[in-house]
Each structure stands twice: as structure tokens, then as C-alpha cells.
C-alpha positions as CSV (number, residue, x, y, z in Angstrom):
1,M,22.1,4.6,-13.1
2,V,22.1,2.3,-10.0
3,L,23.5,5.1,-7.8
4,F,20.9,7.5,-9.1
5,I,18.1,5.1,-8.2
6,I,19.5,4.4,-4.8
7,G,19.9,8.1,-4.2
8,K,16.3,8.7,-5.1
9,I,15.1,6.0,-2.7
10,L,17.3,7.2,0.1
11,I,15.9,10.7,-0.2
12,I,12.3,9.4,0.3
13,F,13.3,7.1,3.2
14,A,15.3,9.9,4.8
15,F,12.0,11.3,5.9
16,V,11.4,8.1,7.8
17,G,14.6,8.7,9.7
18,I,13.5,12.3,10.4
19,G,10.2,11.0,11.9
20,F,12.0,8.4,13.9
21,V,14.5,10.8,15.4
22,A,11.8,13.4,16.0
23,C,9.9,10.9,18.0
24,K,13.0,9.7,20.0
25,V,13.9,13.3,21.0
26,R,10.2,14.0,21.7
27,F,9.5,16.6,19.1
28,L,6.7,14.3,18.0
29,D,5.1,11.5,19.9
30,E,2.6,8.7,19.4
31,Q,-0.3,11.1,19.9
32,S,0.7,13.0,16.8
33,I,0.2,10.0,14.5
34,P,-3.6,10.3,14.2
35,Y,-3.4,14.0,13.4
36,L,-0.7,13.7,10.8
37,T,-2.4,10.6,9.3
38,Q,-5.7,12.5,9.0
39,L,-3.9,15.4,7.4
40,M,-2.5,13.0,4.8
41,V,-5.5,10.8,4.0
42,N,-8.0,13.7,4.1
43,V,-6.1,16.6,2.6
44,T,-2.7,16.0,0.9
45,A,-3.2,12.5,-0.6
46,P,-6.5,13.4,-2.2
47,C,-4.9,16.6,-3.7
48,M,-2.0,14.5,-5.0
49,L,-4.4,11.9,-6.6
50,I,-6.5,14.5,-8.4
51,T,-3.6,16.4,-9.9
52,S,-1.5,13.3,-10.8
53,I,-4.3,11.3,-12.4
54,A,-5.9,14.2,-14.2
55,G,-2.5,15.2,-15.6
56,S,-1.7,11.8,-16.9
57,P,-1.6,11.2,-20.7
58,F,-4.7,9.4,-21.8
59,S,-5.3,7.3,-24.9
60,G,-6.8,4.0,-26.0
61,R,-3.6,2.3,-24.9
62,T,-3.8,3.9,-21.4
63,A,-7.4,2.7,-21.1
64,W,-6.4,-0.8,-22.0
65,A,-3.5,-0.8,-19.6
66,A,-5.9,0.4,-16.9
67,V,-8.2,-2.5,-17.5
68,Q,-5.2,-4.8,-17.3
69,M,-4.3,-3.3,-13.9
70,L,-7.8,-3.6,-12.5
71,V,-8.3,-7.2,-13.6
72,G,-4.8,-8.2,-12.7
73,T,-5.1,-6.8,-9.2
74,A,-8.5,-8.6,-8.6
75,I,-6.8,-11.9,-9.7
76,F,-3.9,-11.0,-7.4
77,F,-6.1,-10.9,-4.3
78,V,-8.1,-14.1,-5.1
79,A,-4.9,-16.1,-5.8
80,G,-3.3,-14.7,-2.7
81,I,-5.9,-16.1,-0.4
82,F,-5.1,-19.7,-1.5
83,V,-1.4,-19.3,-1.7
84,A,-1.3,-17.7,1.8
85,A,-3.6,-20.4,3.2
86,V,-1.3,-23.2,2.0
87,F,1.7,-21.5,3.6
88,L,-0.1,-20.8,6.9
89,K,-1.2,-24.4,7.1
90,M,2.5,-25.5,6.7
91,I,3.6,-23.4,9.6
92,A,0.5,-24.2,11.7
93,V,-0.5,-20.7,12.9
94,P,-3.3,-20.7,15.5
95,K,-6.6,-21.4,13.7
96,E,-8.3,-18.3,15.2
97,D,-5.5,-16.0,13.8
98,T,-5.5,-17.5,10.3
99,G,-7.6,-14.7,8.8
100,V,-5.4,-12.0,10.2
101,Y,-2.2,-13.6,9.0
102,N,-3.7,-14.4,5.6
103,M,-4.7,-10.8,5.1
104,L,-1.3,-9.6,6.2
105,I,0.3,-11.5,3.4
106,T,-2.2,-10.6,0.6
107,T,-3.1,-6.9,1.3
108,Q,-0.4,-4.3,1.1
109,N,0.0,-0.7,2.1
110,S,-0.6,0.5,-1.5
111,G,-2.1,3.8,-0.3
112,F,-0.2,5.2,2.7
113,M,3.2,4.0,1.4
114,G,2.4,3.0,-2.2
115,F,1.2,6.4,-3.4
116,P,4.2,8.5,-2.4
117,L,6.7,5.8,-3.3
118,A,5.1,5.2,-6.7
119,Q,5.1,8.9,-7.5
120,G,8.6,9.6,-6.1
121,I,10.3,6.6,-7.8
122,F,8.2,5.6,-10.8
123,G,6.7,9.0,-11.7
124,E,3.1,9.9,-12.7
125,Q,2.6,6.6,-14.6
126,G,3.6,4.6,-11.6
127,L,1.2,6.6,-9.4
128,F,-1.6,6.2,-11.9
129,F,-1.4,2.4,-11.8
130,M,-0.8,2.3,-8.0
131,V,-4.1,4.3,-7.6
132,L,-6.0,1.7,-9.7
133,S,-4.5,-1.1,-7.6
134,N,-5.5,0.7,-4.4
135,L,-9.1,1.2,-5.7
136,V,-9.5,-2.5,-6.2
137,M,-7.9,-3.2,-2.8
138,N,-10.3,-0.8,-1.1
139,I,-13.3,-2.5,-2.7
140,Y,-11.9,-5.9,-1.9
141,M,-10.9,-5.1,1.7
142,Y,-14.4,-4.1,2.7
143,T,-16.2,-6.8,0.8
144,A,-14.5,-10.2,0.4
145,G,-11.8,-9.0,2.8
146,L,-14.3,-9.1,5.6
147,L,-14.8,-12.8,5.0
148,Q,-11.0,-13.3,4.7
149,I,-10.2,-11.8,8.0
150,N,-12.8,-14.0,9.7
151,M,-11.3,-17.2,8.4
152,G,-11.0,-19.8,11.2
153,S,-13.5,-17.9,13.4
154,P,-17.2,-18.4,13.9
155,K,-19.3,-16.9,11.2
156,K,-20.6,-13.4,11.9
157,K,-22.6,-10.7,10.2
158,S,-20.7,-7.7,8.9
159,N,-22.0,-4.2,9.2
160,W,-22.5,-3.4,5.5
161,K,-23.5,0.2,6.3
162,N,-20.0,0.8,7.7
163,T,-18.6,-1.1,4.8
164,V,-20.1,1.3,2.2
165,K,-19.1,4.3,4.4
166,S,-15.5,3.1,4.5
167,L,-15.4,2.8,0.7
168,L,-16.4,6.4,0.3
169,N,-13.3,7.8,1.8
170,P,-11.5,11.0,0.5
171,C,-8.8,9.1,-1.4
172,S,-11.4,7.0,-3.2
173,V,-13.5,10.0,-4.1
174,A,-10.5,12.0,-5.2
175,A,-9.2,9.1,-7.4
176,A,-12.7,8.8,-9.0
177,A,-12.8,12.5,-9.6
178,G,-9.3,12.4,-11.1
179,L,-10.3,9.5,-13.4
180,V,-13.4,11.5,-14.6
181,L,-11.2,14.5,-15.4
182,L,-8.7,12.3,-17.2
183,V,-11.2,10.5,-19.4
184,A,-13.1,13.8,-20.1
185,Q,-9.8,15.6,-20.7
186,I,-10.9,18.4,-18.4
187,K,-8.2,20.7,-17.1
188,L,-8.4,22.2,-13.6
189,P,-8.6,26.0,-13.4
190,Q,-5.1,27.4,-12.9
191,F,-6.0,28.8,-9.4
192,I,-7.2,25.5,-8.1
193,D,-4.2,23.7,-9.6
194,D,-1.9,26.1,-8.0
195,V,-3.5,25.5,-4.6
196,I,-3.8,21.7,-4.6
197,T,-0.6,20.8,-6.3
198,P,1.8,22.0,-3.5
199,L,-0.6,20.3,-1.0
200,G,-0.3,17.1,-2.9
201,D,3.5,17.4,-3.0
202,A,3.5,17.3,0.9
203,T,2.2,13.7,0.9
204,I,5.6,12.1,0.6
205,P,7.3,13.9,3.5
206,V,4.2,13.7,5.7
207,S,3.5,10.0,5.1
208,M,7.2,9.0,5.6
209,V,7.5,11.1,8.8
210,V,4.5,9.4,10.2
211,L,6.0,6.0,9.3
212,G,9.1,7.0,11.2
213,V,7.2,7.9,14.3
214,Q,5.2,4.6,14.1
215,L,8.5,2.6,13.9
216,A,9.9,4.6,16.8
217,T,7.0,3.6,19.0
218,S,7.0,-0.1,18.0
219,H,8.4,-2.8,20.3
220,L,10.5,-4.5,17.7
221,R,12.5,-6.7,20.1
222,A,9.4,-8.4,21.4
223,M,8.1,-9.0,17.8
224,L,11.4,-10.6,16.7
225,K,10.7,-13.4,19.2
226,N,7.6,-14.4,17.3
227,R,8.9,-17.1,14.9
228,K,5.6,-17.5,13.0
229,L,5.4,-13.7,12.5
230,I,9.0,-13.6,11.2
231,L,8.2,-16.3,8.7
232,V,5.0,-14.5,7.5
233,T,7.0,-11.3,7.2
234,G,9.5,-13.2,4.9
235,V,6.7,-14.5,2.7
236,T,5.0,-11.0,2.5
237,L,8.2,-9.1,1.6
238,L,10.2,-11.7,-0.4
239,V,8.2,-14.8,-1.5
240,W,5.1,-13.0,-2.6
241,P,6.8,-10.4,-4.9
242,V,8.8,-13.2,-6.5
243,L,5.7,-15.3,-7.2
244,T,4.0,-12.2,-8.6
245,F,7.0,-11.6,-10.9
246,L,6.9,-15.2,-12.1
247,A,3.2,-14.8,-12.8
248,V,3.1,-11.6,-14.7
249,N,6.6,-11.1,-16.3
250,W,5.9,-13.2,-19.4
251,L,2.3,-12.0,-19.9
252,P,1.5,-9.5,-22.7
253,L,0.9,-6.7,-20.2
254,Y,1.9,-3.0,-20.3
255,T,5.3,-2.6,-18.7
256,Y,4.2,-0.3,-15.9
257,V,1.3,-2.7,-15.1
258,K,3.9,-5.4,-14.5
259,I,6.1,-3.1,-12.4
260,I,3.4,-1.8,-10.1
261,M,1.8,-5.3,-9.6
262,I,5.2,-6.6,-8.5
263,Y,5.9,-3.5,-6.4
264,V,2.6,-3.7,-4.7
265,A,3.4,-7.3,-3.8
266,A,6.6,-6.1,-2.1
267,L,5.0,-3.5,0.1
268,P,4.4,-4.1,3.8
269,G,1.1,-5.0,5.4
270,M,-1.6,-2.3,5.2
271,V,-2.2,-0.1,8.2
272,M,-6.0,-0.5,7.9
273,L,-5.6,-4.2,8.8
274,V,-5.3,-3.2,12.5
275,A,-8.6,-1.2,12.5
276,L,-10.3,-3.9,10.5
277,A,-9.2,-6.7,12.9
278,E,-10.5,-4.5,15.8
279,Q,-13.8,-4.0,14.0
280,E,-14.3,-7.7,13.3
281,G,-13.2,-8.8,16.8
282,Q,-10.1,-10.5,15.6
283,N,-6.5,-10.5,17.0
284,A,-5.7,-6.8,16.5
285,Q,-2.4,-7.2,18.4
286,V,-1.1,-9.7,15.9
287,A,-2.3,-7.4,13.1
288,A,-0.4,-4.4,14.6
289,E,2.8,-6.4,15.1
290,G,2.6,-7.8,11.6
291,V,2.2,-4.3,10.1
292,A,5.0,-2.9,12.2
293,L,7.4,-5.8,11.4
294,T,6.8,-5.9,7.7
295,T,7.1,-2.1,7.6
296,F,10.4,-2.2,9.4
297,F,12.0,-4.8,7.2
298,S,10.6,-3.2,4.0
299,M,13.1,-0.4,4.7
300,I,15.7,-3.0,3.6
301,T,13.8,-5.0,1.0
302,L,12.0,-2.2,-0.9
303,P,15.2,-0.4,-2.1
304,V,16.5,-3.7,-3.4
305,V,13.2,-4.5,-5.2
306,T,13.1,-1.0,-6.7
307,V,16.6,-1.2,-8.1
308,L,15.9,-4.6,-9.6
309,L,12.7,-3.6,-11.2
310,K,14.1,-0.4,-12.7
311,L,17.1,-2.2,-14.1
312,Y,15.2,-5.2,-15.4
313,Y,12.4,-3.3,-17.1
314,G,14.7,-0.4,-18.2
315,V,12.5,2.4,-16.9
316,S,13.9,5.8,-15.8
């Protein structure tokens, strides 16, 4: 069982290695990242979300579990702000960077990494709840998250027009469409299903290859000299998922709700944090370094977390 789980994880992360090597031998370079990312977030991931969500089993129990996931994720973010603030005060990060570090700890890469990993490792149920978690995060990120990232900085007005525009992205629209099809129990026409299903299946290899290219272009040695960033990385990848486990494990929640909430907590910092920091005039360099470092070390921590979750909760 353990070897099977590890093998499944290694297959997914092997794509990261392919992207890394492809970058080092110059088959792909840093300029390819925006194009591959756009392909994923605008084409393959929306296709994957529609087919996966619409094809999920639906019942009263599923609806109640979905409510648990939505409410639980909202509480997760609110609690995270205060937990992160206490830790950041203990290690005395620069006041002007408090918001960036706080958001690095509390907002995870549940879309770019979470979708393909959840589908590949936990199946359609895992993806369904990961999508719900990501929906809450998207709403949170462009509303309360704008206040969070500006913690420690002079108050400023946010551009709410851009906020609404950011929320209406292809993945959010696809997830909403998938949920409508699921609740209404509407089946896609066979031709459309035959077209978008293989496109959706491409999400895992594309996203992991992009991740490999990103890691190959990161300056990891320089980042490893930043002691505060190393400590924040440890909290993000180790302490935060343990605290989440302690918070949800004994609650009367659906098993996959518990699993995905803990798994989300173990994911690295979200890629969009860099763009959000740039937009809000915060330290985008710290954001980029934090995302890269948490992503790098997640290659080690995520397989361990995956095996432990599968064995502890007894899911296949």
C-alpha cells in the first residue's frame, strides 16, 4: 500500500523533474512559463474542473459535505491570520513585510498545484473538495486578502474593479458551471465530453512541467541564507498542516473534507501572491522567494503528508 502511494506521487512529481531538466538543457526557458501557465489556467484546468465536478456523485450527503468544506475553509483563513501574526511577531520580521509573510503562511497553491495533485492522488472526490477550497480562497484573496497583504503598511484604497475582474477568471467560471451541472444532474453531450476530457487530463503534466521550469530558474542558494524566510517556510509546510490536523481530526466532518483541509494546509505558497504583492505595492521579491522556497521544499514534505493522510484515514 505504502509503495503504491509513493509510486503514484513519484509519477506526478516526475513531471517536475522533466520540466527542471528541460529548462537546464534549454528546451524550455523562463519565457515559456507565462505561455504554459496561460494554457493551463485558461484551457486545460477549466476543462478538468467542468468534467470532474459535473461527473461527481451528488446527494444530500455530498451537499452537506460541501457546506462543511466551504465553512471550514473560511474559518481556516480567518484563524490563519491570527496564528501567523503571533509567529511573525516572535521572529520579528520587518513590519513593512508582515502582510506578505502572513499571506505566504495562510494562502496555499490550491489551484495550480492543488487541482492536479488532488485529482491524481485522491481522485474525483479529492478534486471536488479542493475546488471548493480554492473558490473560497479566490474570494478571500481578492477581498479580505487585500487588507491582509497590506498589514504593517499605510492604509490604501484597493481597486475593487480589478478585484471583481480577478474573481471572474476561467477556473472560477468553470467551477461554477461544473457545480450547476452537478446539482442539476445535467450530463454533457458526448462530443463535448470527448473534446474537453483529454484537454483536462493535460493539466497535471503541464502544471508540473511549469513548476519544474520555475524551480530551475530560482536562486535557491541566495534564498537559503534568509533565516526568517526559512522559518516561515517551516511553519507553512510543517506547523500549519499539523495545527490543521489537530483542529479538524476529531470534528464530525466528512472524511474527505478533513483530508483536503489538511492537504491544503501542507501546500506551498500560492503563485498569485507575487502578482498581488506587486499590485498592492508590497515586497514582491520576498513574495517570489517565499513561493519558490516553499515550493522547493514541498517536493519533500508533500509525499510524506500524502502517505500519512492516506494511511491514517484509510482511503485508496
